[in-house]
N, C-alpha and C positions, 0 to 999 in steps of 0.2 A: 213827603213828598209836596210843596210850595204848589201852587193857582197858577201864578206867574211864572219865566225866569223873563230873565234880560243880561242885556250881551253887554263884558264892557264897553262907556263911548269911545275908548281908544282902538280898540278889537276896527271900530265900523270909522272907524275915522280917519286914521289911520291905511285903510281900502277905497280909497275913492273910486275906483274901476271895477266895483264889486259889481255882478250883475241883479235884477231885482231876486230871481230865482234865489240866489246862493245868499241872496240878506232877505228872503220868507224862507227859508233853509233852516238857517241858521235862528232866527227868531221863534217857531219850531222849535227846531232841540235843546233853545234853552228854555221855554212853557216845561217840558220832560226830563230837563238837572235832578236827577239827586243835591244834597250837599257840598259833594263826589264830584261834582260833574263830569258827568257816567249818564246816559240813558237809556234805554232800550227800545225804542216803537218800530212799528211796523211801521214801511216804506207806507200806505192806506192812509194810518195815521202825524205821521206824517206828513202829509198830502191837505186830507182834512185840516189839519192845525196852520200852516203856510196858509191859507184860502182856499189849494187845488181841492181838480173835482179828481176824482178817479178813469178819469182820457189823457189827460196831463199829467203818469209818476215821470212823463219822460223830462218832464220839465225840473222835476223835483232830483233825478237822479244827475240832472246835471249844476243842481245847485252840491249836492253834496257831492260831487265832482268835481266841483268848483274847490269848498272847504275844504277837501281831503289834498288839494292842491296846495294853497298857496297852505298846508303844515296846520288851517284851527281847527280842522276832524280826525281825529283817528278814526277809523272801522275793526272789529273783533267782527267778522261773521259768524256768527250762533248751525249748527247745522242739526239738523233730526233726523232720531233709525225712529 
């Protein structure tokens, strides 16, 4: 895994009305991505990488929701038995 990720500049430039939460979460997800652009971090891991505390998970969820609504993120939930 790469130690740092990066988002294509055109993605962020084409989205000037993004929230701070969406930008932070997108950057955090980029840091977790593998070569195929996939990642499976825990919500708390995303929060930590984005600079949020565990008490601010609502902001992380808001950022994730915004990325999904903009079709910049596909979420596949994993269920454990």
